[in-house]
C-alpha positions as CSV (number, residue, x, y, z in Angstrom):
1,M,37.9,-27.0,51.2
2,I,37.3,-25.1,48.0
3,E,33.8,-23.6,47.6
4,V,32.6,-22.2,44.3
5,R,29.3,-20.5,44.2
6,N,27.4,-19.1,41.1
7,L,30.7,-18.4,39.4
8,S,30.5,-16.6,36.1
9,F,33.4,-15.2,34.0
10,S,33.8,-13.7,30.5
11,Y,36.6,-12.3,28.4
12,S,35.2,-9.1,26.8
13,N,31.9,-10.4,25.4
14,V,32.8,-14.1,25.4
15,N,31.2,-15.9,28.2
16,V,33.5,-18.7,29.5
17,L,31.9,-19.8,32.8
18,D,28.2,-19.3,33.6
19,S,26.8,-19.8,37.1
20,I,29.1,-22.6,38.1
21,S,28.8,-24.0,41.6
22,T,30.8,-26.9,43.1
23,T,33.1,-27.9,45.9
24,F,36.5,-29.6,46.1
25,E,37.1,-31.5,49.3
26,Q,40.3,-32.4,51.0
27,G,41.9,-35.8,50.5
28,R,40.8,-36.2,46.9
29,I,42.2,-36.2,43.4
30,Y,39.8,-34.5,41.0
31,G,39.7,-34.9,37.3
32,L,38.4,-31.6,35.7
33,L,37.3,-32.5,32.2
34,G,35.7,-30.7,29.4
35,A,36.0,-29.7,25.7
36,N,38.3,-27.0,24.6
37,G,37.1,-23.5,25.6
38,V,34.8,-24.5,28.4
39,G,36.9,-22.7,31.0
40,K,39.1,-25.3,32.7
41,S,42.3,-23.1,32.6
42,T,40.2,-20.1,33.5
43,M,38.9,-21.9,36.5
44,F,42.5,-22.6,37.7
45,K,43.5,-19.0,37.3
46,L,40.4,-17.9,39.3
47,L,41.3,-20.4,42.0
48,C,44.8,-18.9,42.2
49,G,43.6,-15.3,42.2
50,L,45.3,-14.6,38.8
51,L,41.9,-13.6,37.5
52,T,39.1,-12.1,39.6
53,T,35.4,-13.2,39.5
54,K,32.9,-11.1,37.6
55,Q,30.0,-12.7,39.4
56,G,29.8,-15.3,42.2
57,T,32.3,-16.2,44.8
58,I,35.3,-18.5,45.4
59,E,36.5,-19.4,48.9
60,I,39.5,-21.6,49.7
61,D,39.6,-22.4,53.5
62,G,37.4,-19.3,54.0
63,C,39.8,-17.1,52.0
64,S,39.1,-15.3,48.7
65,P,41.9,-16.0,46.2
66,A,41.6,-12.5,44.8
67,G,43.3,-11.1,47.8
68,R,46.5,-13.1,47.0
69,K,47.5,-13.0,50.7
70,P,50.9,-14.7,51.4
71,S,49.3,-17.1,53.8
72,F,46.9,-18.2,51.1
73,L,49.5,-18.4,48.3
74,S,51.7,-20.6,50.5
75,K,48.9,-23.2,50.4
76,I,48.5,-23.4,46.6
77,F,50.6,-24.2,43.5
78,Y,49.6,-24.1,39.9
79,V,51.3,-25.8,37.0
80,P,50.0,-24.4,33.7
81,E,49.9,-26.4,30.5
82,D,52.7,-24.4,28.9
83,F,55.7,-23.8,31.3
84,D,58.8,-22.4,29.6
85,G,60.7,-21.7,32.8
86,P,63.2,-18.8,33.4
87,D,66.7,-18.5,32.1
88,M,68.2,-20.0,35.2
89,S,69.1,-23.4,36.6
90,I,66.5,-25.6,38.1
91,A,68.3,-25.5,41.4
92,N,68.2,-21.7,41.6
93,Y,64.6,-21.5,40.5
94,A,63.6,-24.0,43.2
95,A,65.6,-22.2,45.8
96,G,63.7,-18.9,45.0
97,V,60.3,-20.4,44.8
98,S,60.5,-22.8,47.8
99,Q,61.3,-20.1,50.3
100,F,57.6,-19.1,50.2
101,Y,56.4,-22.6,51.0
102,P,56.9,-23.8,54.5
103,N,56.3,-27.5,53.8
104,Y,58.9,-27.7,51.0
105,D,60.8,-31.0,51.1
106,A,64.3,-30.5,49.4
107,A,65.2,-34.2,49.8
108,L,62.0,-35.2,48.0
109,F,62.7,-32.7,45.2
110,A,66.1,-34.2,44.7
111,R,64.7,-37.7,44.7
112,L,61.9,-36.9,42.2
113,L,64.4,-35.2,39.9
114,G,66.5,-38.3,40.0
115,E,63.6,-40.5,39.2
116,F,62.7,-38.2,36.3
117,E,66.4,-38.3,35.2
118,I,66.7,-34.5,35.3
119,D,70.0,-32.7,36.2
120,V,69.3,-29.9,38.7
121,T,72.1,-27.8,37.3
122,R,70.5,-27.5,33.9
123,K,68.8,-24.3,32.8
124,F,65.2,-24.4,31.9
125,T,66.0,-22.8,28.6
126,S,68.2,-25.8,27.7
127,L,65.6,-28.4,28.4
128,S,63.1,-30.0,26.1
129,L,59.3,-29.7,26.6
130,G,59.2,-33.0,28.4
131,Q,62.2,-32.2,30.6
132,R,60.7,-28.8,31.6
133,K,57.4,-30.5,32.4
134,R,59.1,-33.2,34.5
135,A,61.2,-30.6,36.4
136,I,58.2,-28.4,37.4
137,L,56.1,-31.4,38.3
138,A,58.9,-32.6,40.7
139,L,59.0,-29.1,42.3
140,A,55.2,-28.9,42.5
141,L,54.9,-32.2,44.4
142,S,57.9,-31.3,46.6
143,L,56.3,-28.0,47.8
144,R,53.7,-30.1,49.6
145,T,51.0,-27.5,49.3
146,D,47.4,-28.2,50.5
147,Y,46.1,-27.5,47.0
148,L,47.8,-28.4,43.8
149,F,46.4,-27.5,40.4
150,L,47.8,-29.3,37.3
151,D,46.8,-28.3,33.8
152,E,47.5,-31.0,31.2
153,P,50.4,-32.4,33.3
154,T,51.2,-35.4,31.1
155,N,51.5,-33.4,27.9
156,G,55.1,-33.7,26.7
157,L,55.8,-36.8,28.9
158,D,57.0,-40.0,27.4
159,I,55.4,-43.3,28.5
160,P,57.9,-44.1,31.3
161,S,57.6,-40.5,32.6
162,K,53.8,-40.8,32.7
163,A,54.1,-43.9,34.8
164,E,56.5,-42.2,37.2
165,F,54.1,-39.2,37.4
166,R,51.2,-41.4,38.4
167,K,53.3,-43.1,41.0
168,M,54.5,-39.8,42.4
169,V,51.0,-38.2,42.6
170,A,49.6,-41.3,44.4
171,A,52.5,-41.2,46.9
172,A,52.0,-37.4,47.5
173,M,48.4,-37.7,48.5
174,D,47.1,-37.6,52.1
175,E,43.9,-36.7,53.8
176,N,44.7,-33.0,54.0
177,R,45.7,-32.4,50.3
178,T,43.5,-31.6,47.3
179,I,44.8,-32.2,43.7
180,I,42.9,-31.1,40.7
181,I,44.0,-32.3,37.3
182,S,42.7,-30.9,34.1
183,T,43.4,-33.1,31.1
184,H,42.3,-34.4,27.7
185,Q,44.6,-37.4,28.2
186,V,42.2,-39.1,30.5
187,R,43.8,-42.5,30.1
188,D,47.0,-41.1,31.6
189,V,45.3,-40.3,34.9
190,E,42.1,-42.4,35.2
191,N,43.6,-44.8,37.8
192,L,44.5,-41.8,40.0
193,L,41.1,-40.0,40.2
194,D,38.8,-40.1,43.2
195,H,36.2,-37.7,41.7
196,I,35.3,-36.7,38.2
197,M,33.9,-33.3,37.2
198,I,32.8,-32.6,33.6
199,L,32.5,-28.9,32.9
200,D,30.5,-27.2,30.2
201,K,30.1,-23.5,29.6
202,R,26.5,-23.5,30.9
203,A,26.7,-26.1,33.7
204,V,28.6,-28.7,35.5
205,L,27.5,-31.8,33.6
206,L,28.9,-34.3,36.1
207,D,30.3,-33.9,39.6
208,R,30.5,-37.3,41.3
209,S,32.9,-39.6,43.0
210,V,34.4,-42.5,41.1
211,S,32.7,-44.8,43.7
212,D,29.3,-43.4,43.0
213,I,29.8,-43.6,39.3
214,Q,30.7,-47.3,39.6
215,K,27.7,-48.0,41.7
216,E,25.3,-46.5,39.1
217,Y,27.0,-47.5,35.8
218,W,28.5,-50.7,34.4
219,F,31.3,-50.3,31.8
220,D,31.9,-53.3,29.5
221,V,33.4,-54.4,26.2
222,T,31.3,-57.1,24.4
223,V,31.0,-58.5,20.9
224,N,27.5,-57.1,20.6
225,A,26.0,-54.1,22.2
226,P,23.9,-55.0,25.3
227,A,20.2,-54.5,24.6
228,D,19.9,-52.2,27.7
229,A,23.0,-50.1,27.0
230,L,22.7,-46.4,27.7
231,Y,25.6,-45.6,25.4
232,V,27.7,-47.6,22.9
233,E,30.8,-46.9,20.9
234,P,32.8,-49.3,18.6
235,G,36.1,-50.4,20.1
236,L,38.8,-52.9,19.8
237,G,37.4,-56.4,20.5
238,G,33.8,-55.3,20.2
239,C,31.5,-52.6,21.5
240,C,32.4,-50.4,24.5
241,S,29.2,-49.7,26.4
242,I,27.7,-48.1,29.5
243,S,24.6,-49.7,31.2
244,R,22.9,-49.4,34.5
245,N,24.7,-51.3,37.2
246,T,22.1,-53.9,38.3
247,T,24.5,-56.3,40.1
248,G,26.1,-54.1,42.8
249,E,29.5,-55.1,41.6
250,E,32.0,-52.5,40.3
251,S,33.5,-52.3,36.8
252,R,36.5,-50.3,35.8
253,I,35.5,-46.8,34.6
254,N,36.2,-45.9,31.0
255,I,36.5,-42.1,31.5
256,E,36.6,-41.3,27.8
257,L,33.4,-43.3,27.2
258,L,31.8,-41.6,30.2
259,F,32.8,-38.2,29.0
260,N,31.2,-38.9,25.5
261,Y,28.1,-40.3,27.1
262,I,27.6,-37.3,29.4
263,N,28.1,-34.9,26.6
264,S,25.7,-36.8,24.4
265,K,22.9,-36.0,26.9
266,K,23.3,-32.2,26.7
């Protein structure tokens, strides 16, 4: 489990995170959402120990990331939004990285590269943005770490690759694993998420399971806005709305609409 308590962080005099507290439990896929500049990438770097807390604490399975102990690092893997890769083949890079991860599955890596149509002998420097992203995502999933942090993982992927990515992430999940996905492309991942966190510089605006959100809110598209709607936006085919769920049934979450609704209440 990841426990974040009263976490604050700033770059020089620019406050990025301010007294953030939350937990990330095992067996769940989290969507970490927020506007540009609210600290999503900074949060990932703090979770990995690449940055150290200025105030507050982070513990992952009782260990502080700042110590960067080998036993801790073997449990986590972070895929940043921009990954250029070294001037070496995918095969050699994977061989070097994987030796630090005891649960690495070489057969899975080969299979995922095949599904992504990536040649393992190619150098990263010869690949397009989308190909580099597909290669590192295949490696990330194959390392089978307890914690996987993905920053804008679908950027650069074409439509078929996005579908493959969703299928691979769903297949990689088990009760002992935690995956946190930060993205602006919410429609690419909304069917994957178990839990949604909306981050703001001053607070966590929303931190709830998808199931709880569906129990409280009803998402709908109608010709006219419902009289009791909490939030409405124009959309194709009518009005997209959020209302209180009074029936006990569940509707499909529109994460983009939810994000805009939550931010409108700040």
